[in-house]
N, C-alpha and C positions, 0 to 999 in steps of 0.2 A: 394558849391558842383557844379561841372560843369554840364551843361545841360543834357548830355547823361547819366551821372552817376545818376543825379536826376531822370530822366525818369525811369531808371532801378530800383531804390529804390521805386519809386512811384508805380510801377507795383505790389509791395508787397501788396498793398491795395486789390488786388484780393483775397488774402488769409485771410484778416482780416474780420471776420464775424461780423455783427451788433449784439452787445451784447444783446440788448433788445429783438430781435427776437429769439436769441438762448435761452434766459431765458424763453420766451413764449413757447418754445418747438418746434419750427419750425425746422425740420430735415435738411432742405436745406435753411437755413437763408441767405438772401442776403448778399453780401460782401459790405464793405465800398466803393469799386470801383463801384459796381452796383448802390449804393445810390448816389454817387457823379455824375455819368453819368446821372442819372435820374433828379437830381437837376439842372444840367447843361442844359439838354434838356428843362426843364420847364423855365429856365432863358431865353433861346433863344426864346421859343414859347410865353411866357407871359410878356416879358419886355415891360412896357409902353413906349410910344415914348419919354416921358419927362426924362427917365433915360438913362444913358450911358450903352448900351448893352454890349460893350466890357468889361468895368469894372465889370459889373454884372457877365458876363461869367467867367472872371478871378477869381472873388471871389468864384463862384460856384465850379470851378475846384479845387481851393486851400482849400476850407473851412474845409475839414476833412483830409488833407494831413498829419498833425501831427500824426494821428492815425497809420500810418505805423511804427512809433517809439514808441508811448505810448499806443497803443491799443484803442479800442472803450470804453471809460470811461463813465459810466452812473451814475445817482444819487444813484442807488442801490449798487454801488461799495464802497460807504462810503468815497470817496475822496472829500474833501472840494472844492467848486468851485474855490477859489483862488489858491489852490494847483494844481488843474487840469489845470487852465489857465497858471500857471507858467511852468508846465511840457510841455504843448503844445507850449507855446511861445519859450521855450528853444529848443525844437525839430525843430520848424520852423526856428529859427535863424540859426541853423546848416544846415538844408536842403537848405535854401535859402540864404546862406552866399554870394554866387556869383550873387544873384539876388535881390538887396536891394529894387528895385521898387516893386517887387512882395511881398516881406515881408511887405512893407508898405501897400499895398492893402489888404493883409491878416489881418494885425492888424486893419486896418480901419473897415473891416468886423467884426472882433471879438468884437470891441468896439461899433459897430453899429453907426458909426460916420456920415453916409451918408444915403440918401434915398435908394441907391443901397444896402447898407449893411442891412438896415431894411427890404427891399423887399426880400433879400436873406434869412433872418431869416424866413420870412413867407413861402417862397418856400420850405425851409427845412422841415417845419411842414406839408406843403401841400403834399410833396413827401411821408412823413411818413404816412399820411392819405391814399394816393393812394395805398401804399404798404400794409397797413393794410387791405384795401378793397380787394386787390388781395388775401391776405392770407385768408380772410373771404369767398372767393369764388366768389366775384364780378369780372367783366371784365375777366372772364376765369381763375381766380386765383385758386390755388390748394386746398383750403379746409376751413373748418369752424373754425374761431377764431374771437372773438369779438374785435371790435375797442376799443382802450382805449378812455377815455373821451376826452383827449387832441387831439388825432388823429382825432376823429370824429368831433370835433369842427373845426379843421383846414381844414378837408376834405370838410366841408359844405361851406367854403368861396370861392367865385369866385375870380379870379385874380383881377378884378376891385374893389371888396369890400375889398380885402386884401390890395391893393395899397392905397385906400382911408384911411383905418384904419392906415396903417403905416405912411402915410403923416401926419395925425392928431396927432399921437403919437410923431412925430418928434420934 
């Protein structure tokens, strides 16, 4: 897909609501575009000097792009992880057909093949925790909802602790 066409399609992420927040009953649940922007900002702000910031940012921007085609699939949807991965990989192969280098970076992130990819996974969880805190009324957020156990755990990690943990898991 040509660059401008891809950009037009990607704008559709603004209409794809995050399924977990919708299921939690948030009337104005964030969109996948909202989430991706927040993860990208965290990547810029928290990238340790040892990591490739440009690669991390590309991964952050692309990490949920497939959802413009397949939707925001969560474990509650009953789709096996391997089936979800195949659906997303197929969507990304179509979307990034004219951008093989970007498809390679997305696949590296999906497979967690690098420190950047593992750091991104941590940022994804950290963003979820920050958003949950917003929904719970923290940082000027709109209202009372409890943090999930996973979100609370990610939220408590500082960027440095998260990075050390990811390097050790590597």
